[in-house]
A tleap script that builds the chain and sets N, CA, C and O, in Angstrom:
source leaprc.protein.ff14SB
mol = sequence {
  NMET PRO ARG ALA TYR ALA MET LEU ALA THR
  LEU PRO ARG GLY PRO VAL ALA GLU PHE PRO
  TYR PHE TYR ARG ARG PRO ASP PHE PRO ARG
  HIE ALA TYR TYR MET LEU ASN SER THR ALA
  HIE TRP GLN PRO LEU VAL ASN GLY TYR SER
  ASP HIE ILE PRO ARG ASP PHE ARG GLU GLN
  VAL VAL PRO LEU SER SER PHE PRO SER ARG
  GLU SER PHE LEU LEU LEU GLY LYS ILE GLY
  ALA ARG TYR VAL VAL PHE HIE LEU ASP LEU
  TYR ASP ARG ARG SER ARG GLU ARG LEU LEU
  GLU ARG LEU GLN SER TYR GLY ARG TYR LEU
  ARG PRO LEU MET GLN GLU GLU ASP VAL TRP
  LEU TYR GLU ILE VAL ASP TRP PRO CASN
}
set mol.1.N position { -39.166 53.398 94.692 }
set mol.1.CA position { -38.163 52.334 96.235 }
set mol.1.C position { -38.810 51.497 96.606 }
set mol.1.O position { -39.871 51.643 97.212 }
set mol.2.N position { -38.137 50.162 96.224 }
set mol.2.CA position { -38.530 49.042 97.237 }
set mol.2.C position { -38.758 49.326 98.122 }
set mol.2.O position { -38.039 50.237 98.533 }
set mol.3.N position { -40.067 48.744 99.277 }
set mol.3.CA position { -40.099 48.902 100.705 }
set mol.3.C position { -38.506 48.113 101.383 }
set mol.3.O position { -37.791 48.420 102.337 }
set mol.4.N position { -38.426 46.908 100.271 }
set mol.4.CA position { -37.138 46.352 100.869 }
set mol.4.C position { -36.008 47.247 101.543 }
set mol.4.O position { -35.314 46.943 102.513 }
set mol.5.N position { -35.990 48.382 100.828 }
set mol.5.CA position { -34.669 49.032 101.011 }
set mol.5.C position { -34.620 49.771 101.927 }
set mol.5.O position { -33.542 50.067 102.443 }
set mol.6.N position { -36.085 50.374 102.459 }
set mol.6.CA position { -36.258 51.280 103.559 }
set mol.6.C position { -36.395 50.231 104.771 }
set mol.6.O position { -36.045 50.687 105.860 }
set mol.7.N position { -36.823 48.970 104.761 }
set mol.7.CA position { -36.198 48.062 105.814 }
set mol.7.C position { -34.646 47.935 105.807 }
set mol.7.O position { -34.116 48.195 106.887 }
set mol.8.N position { -33.961 47.642 104.953 }
set mol.8.CA position { -32.010 47.543 105.130 }
set mol.8.C position { -31.935 48.703 106.040 }
set mol.8.O position { -31.327 48.595 107.105 }
set mol.9.N position { -32.474 49.733 105.718 }
set mol.9.CA position { -32.091 51.204 106.146 }
set mol.9.C position { -32.218 50.955 108.119 }
set mol.9.O position { -31.327 51.434 108.820 }
set mol.10.N position { -33.094 50.381 108.597 }
set mol.10.CA position { -33.290 50.177 110.258 }
set mol.10.C position { -32.681 48.562 110.467 }
set mol.10.O position { -32.678 48.261 111.661 }
set mol.11.N position { -32.270 47.689 109.744 }
set mol.11.CA position { -31.435 46.924 110.394 }
set mol.11.C position { -29.952 46.944 110.887 }
set mol.11.O position { -29.107 47.743 110.485 }
set mol.12.N position { -29.749 45.962 111.809 }
set mol.12.CA position { -28.386 46.145 111.611 }
set mol.12.C position { -27.334 45.729 110.725 }
set mol.12.O position { -27.528 44.787 109.957 }
set mol.13.N position { -26.183 46.372 110.760 }
set mol.13.CA position { -25.345 47.068 110.047 }
set mol.13.C position { -24.585 45.523 109.209 }
set mol.13.O position { -24.175 44.576 109.880 }
set mol.14.N position { -24.542 45.548 108.053 }
set mol.14.CA position { -24.306 43.696 107.302 }
set mol.14.C position { -24.127 44.211 105.768 }
set mol.14.O position { -24.685 45.187 105.265 }
set mol.15.N position { -23.261 43.362 105.181 }
set mol.15.CA position { -23.155 43.567 103.687 }
set mol.15.C position { -24.059 42.914 102.941 }
set mol.15.O position { -24.021 41.687 103.032 }
set mol.16.N position { -24.899 43.411 102.193 }
set mol.16.CA position { -26.030 43.175 101.456 }
set mol.16.C position { -25.759 42.681 99.468 }
set mol.16.O position { -25.406 43.631 98.769 }
set mol.17.N position { -25.890 41.653 98.927 }
set mol.17.CA position { -25.876 41.159 97.843 }
set mol.17.C position { -27.068 40.811 97.267 }
set mol.17.O position { -27.742 39.855 97.651 }
set mol.18.N position { -27.472 41.816 96.024 }
set mol.18.CA position { -28.545 41.881 95.121 }
set mol.18.C position { -28.145 40.894 93.942 }
set mol.18.O position { -27.064 40.627 93.419 }
set mol.19.N position { -29.456 40.454 93.731 }
set mol.19.CA position { -29.562 39.242 92.717 }
set mol.19.C position { -30.638 39.763 91.944 }
set mol.19.O position { -31.481 40.507 92.446 }
set mol.20.N position { -30.655 39.395 90.691 }
set mol.20.CA position { -29.424 38.673 90.088 }
set mol.20.C position { -28.088 39.609 89.880 }
set mol.20.O position { -27.827 40.805 89.753 }
set mol.21.N position { -27.334 38.230 89.925 }
set mol.21.CA position { -25.573 38.884 90.320 }
set mol.21.C position { -25.598 38.411 88.451 }
set mol.21.O position { -25.667 37.288 87.951 }
set mol.22.N position { -25.504 39.866 87.739 }
set mol.22.CA position { -25.107 39.626 86.305 }
set mol.22.C position { -23.780 39.503 86.085 }
set mol.22.O position { -22.863 40.226 86.474 }
set mol.23.N position { -23.755 38.369 85.324 }
set mol.23.CA position { -22.023 37.967 84.896 }
set mol.23.C position { -21.759 37.517 83.961 }
set mol.23.O position { -20.960 36.580 83.928 }
set mol.24.N position { -22.552 38.209 82.434 }
set mol.24.CA position { -22.163 38.328 81.253 }
set mol.24.C position { -21.188 39.642 81.269 }
set mol.24.O position { -21.623 40.608 81.896 }
set mol.25.N position { -20.244 39.737 80.804 }
set mol.25.CA position { -19.575 40.675 80.834 }
set mol.25.C position { -20.149 42.361 80.244 }
set mol.25.O position { -19.697 43.472 80.522 }
set mol.26.N position { -21.276 41.971 79.370 }
set mol.26.CA position { -22.276 43.425 78.572 }
set mol.26.C position { -23.244 44.000 79.665 }
set mol.26.O position { -23.706 45.140 79.707 }
set mol.27.N position { -23.499 42.713 80.752 }
set mol.27.CA position { -24.377 43.137 81.904 }
set mol.27.C position { -24.217 43.644 83.105 }
set mol.27.O position { -24.921 44.051 84.029 }
set mol.28.N position { -22.733 43.466 82.760 }
set mol.28.CA position { -21.779 44.251 84.166 }
set mol.28.C position { -21.895 45.429 84.827 }
set mol.28.O position { -21.397 45.830 85.879 }
set mol.29.N position { -22.832 46.052 83.827 }
set mol.29.CA position { -23.144 47.857 84.072 }
set mol.29.C position { -24.395 47.589 84.924 }
set mol.29.O position { -24.555 48.368 85.864 }
set mol.30.N position { -25.380 46.543 84.742 }
set mol.30.CA position { -26.410 46.398 85.393 }
set mol.30.C position { -26.212 46.547 87.084 }
set mol.30.O position { -27.115 46.925 87.831 }
set mol.31.N position { -24.795 46.158 87.537 }
set mol.31.CA position { -24.731 46.148 88.888 }
set mol.31.C position { -25.070 47.905 89.444 }
set mol.31.O position { -25.661 48.147 90.497 }
set mol.32.N position { -24.674 48.733 88.709 }
set mol.32.CA position { -24.853 50.116 89.222 }
set mol.32.C position { -26.233 50.441 89.571 }
set mol.32.O position { -26.191 51.065 90.632 }
set mol.33.N position { -27.521 50.298 89.141 }
set mol.33.CA position { -28.754 49.818 89.588 }
set mol.33.C position { -28.715 49.704 91.117 }
set mol.33.O position { -29.146 50.556 91.894 }
set mol.34.N position { -28.111 48.481 91.461 }
set mol.34.CA position { -27.819 48.208 93.442 }
set mol.34.C position { -27.424 49.391 93.581 }
set mol.34.O position { -28.199 50.207 94.079 }
set mol.35.N position { -26.090 49.791 93.167 }
set mol.35.CA position { -25.190 50.626 93.684 }
set mol.35.C position { -26.264 52.154 93.889 }
set mol.35.O position { -25.940 52.994 94.728 }
set mol.36.N position { -27.188 52.290 93.250 }
set mol.36.CA position { -27.758 53.536 93.501 }
set mol.36.C position { -28.660 53.334 94.488 }
set mol.36.O position { -28.649 54.129 95.428 }
set mol.37.N position { -29.444 52.438 94.483 }
set mol.37.CA position { -30.353 51.749 95.509 }
set mol.37.C position { -29.821 52.071 96.805 }
set mol.37.O position { -30.400 52.648 97.725 }
set mol.38.N position { -28.685 51.643 96.765 }
set mol.38.CA position { -27.902 50.969 97.987 }
set mol.38.C position { -27.635 52.863 98.856 }
set mol.38.O position { -26.944 53.044 99.858 }
set mol.39.N position { -28.468 54.075 98.025 }
set mol.39.CA position { -28.272 55.103 99.073 }
set mol.39.C position { -29.381 55.082 99.579 }
set mol.39.O position { -29.537 56.208 100.050 }
set mol.40.N position { -30.333 54.432 99.790 }
set mol.40.CA position { -31.580 54.416 100.473 }
set mol.40.C position { -31.345 53.486 101.958 }
set mol.40.O position { -31.982 53.619 103.003 }
set mol.41.N position { -30.370 52.647 101.710 }
set mol.41.CA position { -30.267 52.355 103.026 }
set mol.41.C position { -28.796 52.357 103.654 }
set mol.41.O position { -28.829 52.200 104.874 }
set mol.42.N position { -27.670 52.480 103.181 }
set mol.42.CA position { -26.011 52.949 102.998 }
set mol.42.C position { -25.634 51.399 103.561 }
set mol.42.O position { -24.539 51.449 104.120 }
set mol.43.N position { -26.052 50.408 103.577 }
set mol.43.CA position { -25.110 49.284 103.938 }
set mol.43.C position { -24.233 48.960 103.140 }
set mol.43.O position { -24.170 49.530 102.050 }
set mol.44.N position { -23.475 48.113 103.439 }
set mol.44.CA position { -22.299 47.741 102.298 }
set mol.44.C position { -22.598 46.808 101.557 }
set mol.44.O position { -23.122 45.812 102.056 }
set mol.45.N position { -22.384 46.864 100.375 }
set mol.45.CA position { -22.660 46.576 98.988 }
set mol.45.C position { -21.777 45.353 98.544 }
set mol.45.O position { -20.601 45.584 98.263 }
set mol.46.N position { -22.228 44.152 98.467 }
set mol.46.CA position { -21.399 43.147 97.451 }
set mol.46.C position { -21.538 43.519 96.420 }
set mol.46.O position { -20.425 43.775 95.961 }
set mol.47.N position { -22.456 43.759 95.584 }
set mol.47.CA position { -22.310 44.527 94.270 }
set mol.47.C position { -21.157 45.565 93.968 }
set mol.47.O position { -20.402 46.000 94.838 }
set mol.48.N position { -21.117 45.873 92.771 }
set mol.48.CA position { -20.740 47.125 92.352 }
set mol.48.C position { -20.195 47.214 91.194 }
set mol.48.O position { -19.684 46.147 90.854 }
set mol.49.N position { -20.085 48.106 90.393 }
set mol.49.CA position { -19.622 48.738 89.288 }
set mol.49.C position { -18.848 49.764 88.822 }
set mol.49.O position { -19.393 50.868 88.790 }
set mol.50.N position { -17.507 49.663 88.385 }
set mol.50.CA position { -16.686 50.671 87.518 }
set mol.50.C position { -16.014 50.670 86.649 }
set mol.50.O position { -16.163 49.640 85.992 }
set mol.51.N position { -15.423 51.205 86.327 }
set mol.51.CA position { -14.358 50.798 84.488 }
set mol.51.C position { -13.699 49.998 85.002 }
set mol.51.O position { -13.550 49.093 84.181 }
set mol.52.N position { -13.090 49.727 86.082 }
set mol.52.CA position { -12.120 48.891 87.014 }
set mol.52.C position { -12.969 47.694 87.321 }
set mol.52.O position { -13.955 47.674 88.058 }
set mol.53.N position { -12.364 46.554 86.552 }
set mol.53.CA position { -13.205 45.445 86.968 }
set mol.53.C position { -12.497 44.414 87.719 }
set mol.53.O position { -12.167 43.454 87.023 }
set mol.54.N position { -12.110 44.339 89.203 }
set mol.54.CA position { -10.844 43.570 89.807 }
set mol.54.C position { -11.175 41.634 89.677 }
set mol.54.O position { -12.150 40.931 89.943 }
set mol.55.N position { -9.972 41.397 89.207 }
set mol.55.CA position { -10.229 39.975 89.046 }
set mol.55.C position { -11.239 38.763 90.051 }
set mol.55.O position { -11.982 37.822 89.769 }
set mol.56.N position { -10.755 39.431 91.348 }
set mol.56.CA position { -11.644 38.512 92.228 }
set mol.56.C position { -12.930 38.648 91.920 }
set mol.56.O position { -13.609 37.638 92.106 }
set mol.57.N position { -13.808 40.170 91.248 }
set mol.57.CA position { -15.036 40.139 90.843 }
set mol.57.C position { -15.031 38.696 89.846 }
set mol.57.O position { -15.589 37.629 90.104 }
set mol.58.N position { -14.296 39.012 88.759 }
set mol.58.CA position { -14.005 38.329 87.405 }
set mol.58.C position { -14.742 36.469 88.139 }
set mol.58.O position { -15.715 35.769 87.856 }
set mol.59.N position { -13.509 36.361 89.204 }
set mol.59.CA position { -13.468 34.961 89.580 }
set mol.59.C position { -14.602 34.593 90.357 }
set mol.59.O position { -14.700 33.389 90.593 }
set mol.60.N position { -15.394 35.274 90.765 }
set mol.60.CA position { -16.822 35.063 91.746 }
set mol.60.C position { -17.441 35.116 91.000 }
set mol.60.O position { -17.903 34.037 90.629 }
set mol.61.N position { -17.866 36.324 90.295 }
set mol.61.CA position { -19.386 36.269 88.986 }
set mol.61.C position { -20.250 35.272 88.884 }
set mol.61.O position { -21.326 35.031 89.432 }
set mol.62.N position { -19.535 34.678 88.010 }
set mol.62.CA position { -20.537 33.127 87.669 }
set mol.62.C position { -20.914 32.254 88.811 }
set mol.62.O position { -22.050 31.793 88.701 }
set mol.63.N position { -20.189 31.868 89.998 }
set mol.63.CA position { -20.181 31.267 90.757 }
set mol.63.C position { -21.777 31.996 91.773 }
set mol.63.O position { -22.759 31.379 92.187 }
set mol.64.N position { -21.469 33.337 91.871 }
set mol.64.CA position { -22.291 34.100 92.625 }
set mol.64.C position { -23.892 34.668 91.763 }
set mol.64.O position { -24.936 35.145 92.208 }
set mol.65.N position { -23.518 34.398 90.657 }
set mol.65.CA position { -24.851 34.262 89.856 }
set mol.65.C position { -26.083 33.355 90.275 }
set mol.65.O position { -27.238 33.720 90.497 }
set mol.66.N position { -25.540 32.073 90.327 }
set mol.66.CA position { -26.381 30.835 90.833 }
set mol.66.C position { -26.671 31.005 92.243 }
set mol.66.O position { -26.942 29.915 92.748 }
set mol.67.N position { -26.709 31.853 92.968 }
set mol.67.CA position { -27.147 31.732 94.629 }
set mol.67.C position { -28.443 31.800 94.444 }
set mol.67.O position { -28.996 32.392 93.517 }
set mol.68.N position { -29.021 31.134 95.414 }
set mol.68.CA position { -28.394 30.198 96.513 }
set mol.68.C position { -27.668 28.812 95.939 }
set mol.68.O position { -28.359 28.158 95.158 }
set mol.69.N position { -26.877 28.510 96.126 }
set mol.69.CA position { -25.620 27.339 96.188 }
set mol.69.C position { -24.779 27.189 96.888 }
set mol.69.O position { -24.359 28.114 97.583 }
set mol.70.N position { -24.148 25.673 96.925 }
set mol.70.CA position { -23.126 26.050 97.999 }
set mol.70.C position { -21.906 26.523 97.972 }
set mol.70.O position { -21.098 26.813 98.854 }
set mol.71.N position { -21.892 26.565 96.659 }
set mol.71.CA position { -20.653 27.329 96.186 }
set mol.71.C position { -20.624 28.788 96.508 }
set mol.71.O position { -19.606 29.210 97.057 }
set mol.72.N position { -21.685 29.689 96.219 }
set mol.72.CA position { -21.846 30.695 96.343 }
set mol.72.C position { -22.159 31.312 97.731 }
set mol.72.O position { -21.737 32.437 97.995 }
set mol.73.N position { -22.670 30.814 98.356 }
set mol.73.CA position { -22.710 30.677 100.070 }
set mol.73.C position { -21.428 30.719 100.711 }
set mol.73.O position { -21.177 31.496 101.631 }
set mol.74.N position { -20.410 29.684 100.117 }
set mol.74.CA position { -18.987 30.045 100.552 }
set mol.74.C position { -18.585 30.980 100.172 }
set mol.74.O position { -17.744 31.452 100.936 }
set mol.75.N position { -18.815 31.703 99.072 }
set mol.75.CA position { -17.968 32.949 98.693 }
set mol.75.C position { -18.719 34.183 99.564 }
set mol.75.O position { -17.966 35.083 99.936 }
set mol.76.N position { -20.016 34.285 99.884 }
set mol.76.CA position { -20.968 35.549 100.592 }
set mol.76.C position { -20.373 35.245 102.063 }
set mol.76.O position { -20.205 36.125 102.908 }
set mol.77.N position { -20.025 33.639 102.285 }
set mol.77.CA position { -19.425 33.607 103.701 }
set mol.77.C position { -18.084 34.275 104.032 }
set mol.77.O position { -18.044 34.893 105.095 }
set mol.78.N position { -16.958 34.237 103.255 }
set mol.78.CA position { -15.766 34.510 103.068 }
set mol.78.C position { -15.864 36.352 103.238 }
set mol.78.O position { -14.967 37.160 103.484 }
set mol.79.N position { -17.199 36.537 103.014 }
set mol.79.CA position { -17.243 38.413 102.638 }
set mol.79.C position { -18.017 38.697 104.046 }
set mol.79.O position { -17.951 39.837 104.504 }
set mol.80.N position { -18.627 37.861 104.627 }
set mol.80.CA position { -19.841 38.461 105.612 }
set mol.80.C position { -20.628 38.585 105.406 }
set mol.80.O position { -21.316 38.892 106.379 }
set mol.81.N position { -21.323 38.514 104.168 }
set mol.81.CA position { -22.375 38.933 103.531 }
set mol.81.C position { -23.405 38.328 104.825 }
set mol.81.O position { -23.323 37.354 105.573 }
set mol.82.N position { -24.402 39.448 104.660 }
set mol.82.CA position { -25.620 39.252 105.888 }
set mol.82.C position { -26.940 39.105 105.619 }
set mol.82.O position { -27.717 38.332 106.180 }
set mol.83.N position { -27.290 40.272 104.283 }
set mol.83.CA position { -28.407 40.086 103.708 }
set mol.83.C position { -28.527 39.677 102.022 }
set mol.83.O position { -27.768 40.036 101.122 }
set mol.84.N position { -29.627 38.888 101.938 }
set mol.84.CA position { -29.578 39.049 99.905 }
set mol.84.C position { -31.271 39.996 99.836 }
set mol.84.O position { -32.070 40.220 100.746 }
set mol.85.N position { -31.319 40.373 98.350 }
set mol.85.CA position { -32.079 41.177 98.168 }
set mol.85.C position { -31.997 40.497 96.335 }
set mol.85.O position { -30.990 40.460 95.628 }
set mol.86.N position { -33.347 40.055 95.989 }
set mol.86.CA position { -33.780 39.319 94.582 }
set mol.86.C position { -34.642 40.286 94.367 }
set mol.86.O position { -35.310 40.940 95.168 }
set mol.87.N position { -34.568 40.329 93.077 }
set mol.87.CA position { -35.480 41.322 92.130 }
set mol.87.C position { -35.937 40.366 90.868 }
set mol.87.O position { -35.343 40.228 89.798 }
set mol.88.N position { -37.076 39.791 91.269 }
set mol.88.CA position { -37.562 38.330 90.437 }
set mol.88.C position { -37.825 39.078 89.392 }
set mol.88.O position { -37.256 38.576 88.422 }
set mol.89.N position { -38.440 40.090 89.081 }
set mol.89.CA position { -38.538 40.695 87.717 }
set mol.89.C position { -37.530 40.889 86.859 }
set mol.89.O position { -37.752 41.214 85.693 }
set mol.90.N position { -36.674 40.764 87.194 }
set mol.90.CA position { -35.268 41.188 86.484 }
set mol.90.C position { -34.786 39.542 86.191 }
set mol.90.O position { -33.587 39.612 85.921 }
set mol.91.N position { -35.126 38.431 86.148 }
set mol.91.CA position { -34.825 37.318 85.670 }
set mol.91.C position { -35.771 36.963 84.685 }
set mol.91.O position { -36.895 37.447 84.552 }
set mol.92.N position { -35.268 36.134 84.042 }
set mol.92.CA position { -36.112 35.715 82.867 }
set mol.92.C position { -37.292 34.514 83.297 }
set mol.92.O position { -37.438 34.510 84.519 }
set mol.93.N position { -37.843 33.876 82.855 }
set mol.93.CA position { -38.624 32.989 83.285 }
set mol.93.C position { -38.317 31.568 83.646 }
set mol.93.O position { -39.012 30.915 84.425 }
set mol.94.N position { -37.230 31.113 83.036 }
set mol.94.CA position { -36.583 29.906 83.161 }
set mol.94.C position { -35.675 30.048 84.501 }
set mol.94.O position { -35.595 29.168 85.357 }
set mol.95.N position { -34.947 31.407 84.548 }
set mol.95.CA position { -33.845 31.825 85.367 }
set mol.95.C position { -34.570 31.721 86.947 }
set mol.95.O position { -33.982 31.291 87.939 }
set mol.96.N position { -35.923 32.200 86.916 }
set mol.96.CA position { -36.679 32.653 87.759 }
set mol.96.C position { -37.081 31.451 88.514 }
set mol.96.O position { -36.945 31.383 89.736 }
set mol.97.N position { -37.605 30.445 87.750 }
set mol.97.CA position { -38.112 29.142 88.318 }
set mol.97.C position { -36.820 27.851 88.834 }
set mol.97.O position { -36.967 26.871 89.566 }
set mol.98.N position { -35.616 28.344 88.125 }
set mol.98.CA position { -34.716 27.529 89.341 }
set mol.98.C position { -34.017 28.622 89.973 }
set mol.98.O position { -32.831 28.304 90.070 }
set mol.99.N position { -34.210 29.642 90.391 }
set mol.99.CA position { -33.971 30.479 91.355 }
set mol.99.C position { -35.179 30.065 92.758 }
set mol.99.O position { -34.989 30.047 93.974 }
set mol.100.N position { -36.152 29.835 92.116 }
set mol.100.CA position { -37.602 29.450 93.175 }
set mol.100.C position { -37.381 28.159 94.024 }
set mol.100.O position { -37.556 27.978 95.229 }
set mol.101.N position { -36.838 27.106 92.804 }
set mol.101.CA position { -36.600 25.825 93.228 }
set mol.101.C position { -35.130 25.800 94.806 }
set mol.101.O position { -35.036 25.223 95.889 }
set mol.102.N position { -34.339 26.715 94.069 }
set mol.102.CA position { -33.189 26.477 95.023 }
set mol.102.C position { -33.505 27.228 96.002 }
set mol.102.O position { -33.107 26.666 97.023 }
set mol.103.N position { -34.173 28.520 96.331 }
set mol.103.CA position { -34.765 28.727 97.483 }
set mol.103.C position { -35.188 28.107 98.499 }
set mol.103.O position { -35.073 28.428 99.682 }
set mol.104.N position { -35.904 26.806 97.843 }
set mol.104.CA position { -36.521 25.817 98.853 }
set mol.104.C position { -35.679 25.105 99.289 }
set mol.104.O position { -35.737 24.590 100.405 }
set mol.105.N position { -34.360 24.895 98.129 }
set mol.105.CA position { -33.545 24.028 98.713 }
set mol.105.C position { -32.692 24.478 99.609 }
set mol.105.O position { -32.183 23.512 100.176 }
set mol.106.N position { -32.213 25.669 100.087 }
set mol.106.CA position { -31.709 26.064 100.451 }
set mol.106.C position { -32.340 27.326 101.328 }
set mol.106.O position { -31.769 28.372 101.638 }
set mol.107.N position { -33.827 26.863 101.661 }
set mol.107.CA position { -34.553 27.944 102.427 }
set mol.107.C position { -33.973 27.864 104.264 }
set mol.107.O position { -34.028 28.741 105.126 }
set mol.108.N position { -33.563 26.769 104.322 }
set mol.108.CA position { -33.215 26.743 106.198 }
set mol.108.C position { -32.068 28.015 106.744 }
set mol.108.O position { -31.935 28.419 107.900 }
set mol.109.N position { -31.405 28.420 105.650 }
set mol.109.CA position { -30.091 29.212 105.673 }
set mol.109.C position { -30.628 30.443 105.059 }
set mol.109.O position { -29.651 31.053 104.626 }
set mol.110.N position { -31.836 31.179 104.784 }
set mol.110.CA position { -32.656 32.084 104.683 }
set mol.110.C position { -33.694 32.589 105.382 }
set mol.110.O position { -34.610 31.774 105.487 }
set mol.111.N position { -33.912 33.736 105.950 }
set mol.111.CA position { -34.888 34.242 106.681 }
set mol.111.C position { -35.843 35.190 105.896 }
set mol.111.O position { -35.779 36.416 105.991 }
set mol.112.N position { -36.552 34.658 105.273 }
set mol.112.CA position { -37.339 36.015 105.054 }
set mol.112.C position { -37.637 37.164 105.510 }
set mol.112.O position { -38.553 37.122 106.331 }
set mol.113.N position { -37.176 38.293 105.275 }
set mol.113.CA position { -37.893 39.513 105.991 }
set mol.113.C position { -38.729 40.269 105.251 }
set mol.113.O position { -39.416 41.084 105.866 }
set mol.114.N position { -38.854 40.187 103.898 }
set mol.114.CA position { -39.692 41.052 102.971 }
set mol.114.C position { -40.061 40.202 101.586 }
set mol.114.O position { -39.311 39.954 100.642 }
set mol.115.N position { -41.120 39.926 101.726 }
set mol.115.CA position { -41.727 40.112 99.885 }
set mol.115.C position { -43.132 40.210 99.309 }
set mol.115.O position { -44.260 39.718 99.278 }
set mol.116.N position { -42.047 41.497 98.724 }
set mol.116.CA position { -43.198 42.414 98.319 }
set mol.116.C position { -42.980 42.457 97.026 }
set mol.116.O position { -41.896 42.959 96.729 }
set mol.117.N position { -43.728 42.054 96.034 }
set mol.117.CA position { -43.758 41.797 94.211 }
set mol.117.C position { -43.261 41.293 94.148 }
set mol.117.O position { -43.352 40.150 94.596 }
set mol.118.N position { -42.186 41.836 93.436 }
set mol.118.CA position { -40.826 40.855 93.003 }
set mol.118.C position { -39.368 41.782 93.583 }
set mol.118.O position { -38.315 41.991 92.981 }
set mol.119.N position { -39.791 42.211 94.961 }
set mol.119.CA position { -38.801 42.273 95.707 }
set mol.119.C position { -38.659 41.628 96.650 }
set mol.119.O position { -39.548 41.728 97.496 }
set mol.120.N position { -37.422 40.627 96.952 }
set mol.120.CA position { -37.611 39.795 98.239 }
set mol.120.C position { -36.233 40.383 98.742 }
set mol.120.O position { -35.290 40.847 98.101 }
set mol.121.N position { -36.483 40.162 100.504 }
set mol.121.CA position { -35.179 40.740 101.169 }
set mol.121.C position { -35.236 39.383 102.052 }
set mol.121.O position { -36.259 38.930 102.566 }
set mol.122.N position { -33.875 38.796 102.131 }
set mol.122.CA position { -33.414 37.599 103.321 }
set mol.122.C position { -32.482 37.884 104.030 }
set mol.122.O position { -31.642 38.715 103.686 }
set mol.123.N position { -32.448 37.237 105.186 }
set mol.123.CA position { -31.267 37.646 106.262 }
set mol.123.C position { -30.770 36.056 106.006 }
set mol.123.O position { -31.537 35.103 105.865 }
set mol.124.N position { -29.500 36.012 105.984 }
set mol.124.CA position { -28.918 34.790 106.077 }
set mol.124.C position { -28.360 34.283 107.285 }
set mol.124.O position { -27.409 34.894 107.772 }
set mol.125.N position { -28.869 33.101 107.934 }
set mol.125.CA position { -28.812 32.732 109.022 }
set mol.125.C position { -28.131 31.822 109.594 }
set mol.125.O position { -27.964 31.735 110.810 }
set mol.126.N position { -27.511 30.779 108.411 }
set mol.126.CA position { -26.796 29.881 108.892 }
set mol.126.C position { -25.876 29.670 107.446 }
set mol.126.O position { -25.960 30.357 106.429 }
set mol.127.N position { -25.242 28.845 107.620 }
set mol.127.CA position { -24.344 28.620 106.246 }
set mol.127.C position { -24.292 26.811 106.147 }
set mol.127.O position { -24.455 26.071 107.116 }
set mol.128.N position { -24.044 26.397 104.839 }
set mol.128.CA position { -24.189 25.059 104.366 }
set mol.128.C position { -22.821 24.797 104.451 }
set mol.128.O position { -21.916 25.580 104.165 }
set mol.129.N position { -22.674 23.123 105.050 }
set mol.129.CA position { -21.308 22.703 105.694 }
set mol.129.C position { -20.454 22.477 104.148 }
set mol.129.O position { -19.274 22.125 104.140 }
savepdb mol mol.pdb
quit
């Protein structure tokens, strides 16, 4: 279990979004991995998976998959997300490179809490206008 989850268990309560945010229909069940791991910290989880896929999930899944971006910050802000976890080992090479570029662009809005190997934990500290 990544140490980021142990840290999350000690932090003030707040919704967590985990990435990559799988957006292709055949990959939706991969969100269950995050649900299982959430039992290590019991923070509210933005990701989820069940046999029923709500309309709002379908509408938000593609924009959230590109976090951090202006649109994805807006969506996470509406639900009050506080923390984000990136699993770098679950990104392909190209997607990981784009993620690292976006993290630099949006770095002022994210405070790194733990960057251990391929699991990075951030707190959202501000929101783009």
